[in-house]
PyMOL CGO cylinders between C-alpha atoms (Angstrom):
from pymol import cmd
from pymol.cgo import CYLINDER

trace = [
    CYLINDER, 8.19, -1.27, 16.90, 9.12, -2.70, 13.51, 0.3, 1, 1, 1, 1, 1, 1,
    CYLINDER, 9.12, -2.70, 13.51, 10.16, -0.52, 10.60, 0.3, 1, 1, 1, 1, 1, 1,
    CYLINDER, 10.16, -0.52, 10.60, 7.86, -0.54, 7.59, 0.3, 1, 1, 1, 1, 1, 1,
    CYLINDER, 7.86, -0.54, 7.59, 9.37, -2.10, 4.47, 0.3, 1, 1, 1, 1, 1, 1,
    CYLINDER, 9.37, -2.10, 4.47, 7.67, -1.63, 1.11, 0.3, 1, 1, 1, 1, 1, 1,
    CYLINDER, 7.67, -1.63, 1.11, 8.68, -4.22, -1.50, 0.3, 1, 1, 1, 1, 1, 1,
    CYLINDER, 8.68, -4.22, -1.50, 7.79, -3.20, -5.07, 0.3, 1, 1, 1, 1, 1, 1,
    CYLINDER, 7.79, -3.20, -5.07, 7.41, -6.27, -7.31, 0.3, 1, 1, 1, 1, 1, 1,
    CYLINDER, 7.41, -6.27, -7.31, 8.06, -4.66, -10.69, 0.3, 1, 1, 1, 1, 1, 1,
    CYLINDER, 8.06, -4.66, -10.69, 6.27, -4.94, -14.01, 0.3, 1, 1, 1, 1, 1, 1,
    CYLINDER, 6.27, -4.94, -14.01, 3.72, -7.77, -14.12, 0.3, 1, 1, 1, 1, 1, 1,
    CYLINDER, 3.72, -7.77, -14.12, 4.91, -8.99, -10.74, 0.3, 1, 1, 1, 1, 1, 1,
    CYLINDER, 4.91, -8.99, -10.74, 3.15, -9.62, -7.48, 0.3, 1, 1, 1, 1, 1, 1,
    CYLINDER, 3.15, -9.62, -7.48, 3.82, -10.53, -3.86, 0.3, 1, 1, 1, 1, 1, 1,
    CYLINDER, 3.82, -10.53, -3.86, 5.06, -13.99, -4.89, 0.3, 1, 1, 1, 1, 1, 1,
    CYLINDER, 5.06, -13.99, -4.89, 8.28, -12.44, -6.23, 0.3, 1, 1, 1, 1, 1, 1,
    CYLINDER, 8.28, -12.44, -6.23, 9.15, -11.37, -2.68, 0.3, 1, 1, 1, 1, 1, 1,
    CYLINDER, 9.15, -11.37, -2.68, 8.17, -14.67, -1.01, 0.3, 1, 1, 1, 1, 1, 1,
    CYLINDER, 8.17, -14.67, -1.01, 11.70, -15.40, 0.28, 0.3, 1, 1, 1, 1, 1, 1,
    CYLINDER, 11.70, -15.40, 0.28, 12.25, -11.88, 1.62, 0.3, 1, 1, 1, 1, 1, 1,
    CYLINDER, 12.25, -11.88, 1.62, 8.83, -11.77, 3.27, 0.3, 1, 1, 1, 1, 1, 1,
    CYLINDER, 8.83, -11.77, 3.27, 9.48, -15.09, 4.99, 0.3, 1, 1, 1, 1, 1, 1,
    CYLINDER, 9.48, -15.09, 4.99, 12.87, -14.05, 6.35, 0.3, 1, 1, 1, 1, 1, 1,
    CYLINDER, 12.87, -14.05, 6.35, 12.29, -10.37, 7.11, 0.3, 1, 1, 1, 1, 1, 1,
    CYLINDER, 12.29, -10.37, 7.11, 8.78, -10.36, 8.55, 0.3, 1, 1, 1, 1, 1, 1,
    CYLINDER, 8.78, -10.36, 8.55, 10.06, -10.88, 12.09, 0.3, 1, 1, 1, 1, 1, 1,
    CYLINDER, 10.06, -10.88, 12.09, 11.98, -7.59, 11.93, 0.3, 1, 1, 1, 1, 1, 1,
    CYLINDER, 11.98, -7.59, 11.93, 9.86, -5.48, 9.54, 0.3, 1, 1, 1, 1, 1, 1,
    CYLINDER, 9.86, -5.48, 9.54, 6.23, -4.76, 8.75, 0.3, 1, 1, 1, 1, 1, 1,
    CYLINDER, 6.23, -4.76, 8.75, 6.22, -5.68, 5.07, 0.3, 1, 1, 1, 1, 1, 1,
    CYLINDER, 6.22, -5.68, 5.07, 3.87, -4.23, 2.50, 0.3, 1, 1, 1, 1, 1, 1,
    CYLINDER, 3.87, -4.23, 2.50, 3.74, -5.18, -1.19, 0.3, 1, 1, 1, 1, 1, 1,
    CYLINDER, 3.74, -5.18, -1.19, 1.74, -2.62, -3.18, 0.3, 1, 1, 1, 1, 1, 1,
    CYLINDER, 1.74, -2.62, -3.18, -0.39, -3.71, -6.12, 0.3, 1, 1, 1, 1, 1, 1,
    CYLINDER, -0.39, -3.71, -6.12, 1.26, -2.02, -9.10, 0.3, 1, 1, 1, 1, 1, 1,
    CYLINDER, 1.26, -2.02, -9.10, -0.17, -4.41, -11.69, 0.3, 1, 1, 1, 1, 1, 1,
    CYLINDER, -0.17, -4.41, -11.69, -2.42, -1.76, -13.22, 0.3, 1, 1, 1, 1, 1, 1,
    CYLINDER, -2.42, -1.76, -13.22, 0.07, 1.10, -13.14, 0.3, 1, 1, 1, 1, 1, 1,
    CYLINDER, 0.07, 1.10, -13.14, 1.00, 2.53, -16.52, 0.3, 1, 1, 1, 1, 1, 1,
    CYLINDER, 1.00, 2.53, -16.52, 3.44, 5.25, -15.53, 0.3, 1, 1, 1, 1, 1, 1,
    CYLINDER, 3.44, 5.25, -15.53, 6.01, 6.02, -12.87, 0.3, 1, 1, 1, 1, 1, 1,
    CYLINDER, 6.01, 6.02, -12.87, 3.63, 8.54, -11.37, 0.3, 1, 1, 1, 1, 1, 1,
    CYLINDER, 3.63, 8.54, -11.37, 0.99, 5.81, -10.92, 0.3, 1, 1, 1, 1, 1, 1,
    CYLINDER, 0.99, 5.81, -10.92, 3.60, 3.53, -9.33, 0.3, 1, 1, 1, 1, 1, 1,
    CYLINDER, 3.60, 3.53, -9.33, 4.56, 6.24, -6.86, 0.3, 1, 1, 1, 1, 1, 1,
    CYLINDER, 4.56, 6.24, -6.86, 0.91, 6.88, -6.06, 0.3, 1, 1, 1, 1, 1, 1,
    CYLINDER, 0.91, 6.88, -6.06, 0.28, 3.15, -5.47, 0.3, 1, 1, 1, 1, 1, 1,
    CYLINDER, 0.28, 3.15, -5.47, 3.32, 2.94, -3.19, 0.3, 1, 1, 1, 1, 1, 1,
    CYLINDER, 3.32, 2.94, -3.19, 2.37, 6.01, -1.18, 0.3, 1, 1, 1, 1, 1, 1,
    CYLINDER, 2.37, 6.01, -1.18, -1.25, 4.86, -0.86, 0.3, 1, 1, 1, 1, 1, 1,
    CYLINDER, -1.25, 4.86, -0.86, -0.28, 1.52, 0.69, 0.3, 1, 1, 1, 1, 1, 1,
    CYLINDER, -0.28, 1.52, 0.69, 1.43, 2.97, 3.75, 0.3, 1, 1, 1, 1, 1, 1,
    CYLINDER, 1.43, 2.97, 3.75, 1.89, 6.15, 5.72, 0.3, 1, 1, 1, 1, 1, 1,
    CYLINDER, 1.89, 6.15, 5.72, 4.74, 7.68, 7.63, 0.3, 1, 1, 1, 1, 1, 1,
    CYLINDER, 4.74, 7.68, 7.63, 8.34, 6.65, 7.20, 0.3, 1, 1, 1, 1, 1, 1,
    CYLINDER, 8.34, 6.65, 7.20, 9.25, 3.45, 5.40, 0.3, 1, 1, 1, 1, 1, 1,
    CYLINDER, 9.25, 3.45, 5.40, 12.11, 1.71, 3.65, 0.3, 1, 1, 1, 1, 1, 1,
    CYLINDER, 12.11, 1.71, 3.65, 11.68, 0.86, -0.02, 0.3, 1, 1, 1, 1, 1, 1,
    CYLINDER, 11.68, 0.86, -0.02, 13.10, -1.98, -2.06, 0.3, 1, 1, 1, 1, 1, 1,
    CYLINDER, 13.10, -1.98, -2.06, 12.37, -2.87, -5.64, 0.3, 1, 1, 1, 1, 1, 1,
    CYLINDER, 12.37, -2.87, -5.64, 12.72, -1.75, -9.18, 0.3, 1, 1, 1, 1, 1, 1,
    CYLINDER, 12.72, -1.75, -9.18, 10.51, 0.58, -11.14, 0.3, 1, 1, 1, 1, 1, 1,
    CYLINDER, 10.51, 0.58, -11.14, 11.33, -1.15, -14.39, 0.3, 1, 1, 1, 1, 1, 1,
    CYLINDER, 11.33, -1.15, -14.39, 11.42, 0.55, -17.74, 0.3, 1, 1, 1, 1, 1, 1,
    CYLINDER, 11.42, 0.55, -17.74, 8.33, 2.79, -17.50, 0.3, 1, 1, 1, 1, 1, 1,
]
cmd.load_cgo(trace, "trace")
C-alpha cells in the first residue's frame, strides 16, 4: 500500500507546479494536489487540504504569505 502524499501548490499555483514530482514519485506514493486557488486564509488552505484526503498522509508545499 502506497503512502498518501499531499502536494500543496502555493498561491496562484496548480498541479502543474508539481509535474516533476508527480512523475517521479507516483510509483511509490498516492499523490493528491488540493485546489487552493480560491483560498483566502490559512484556515481555508487547511480545510482544502484536509478535504482532499483522509487518514494519514505526508505533506509537502508552502503556505505562502497568507
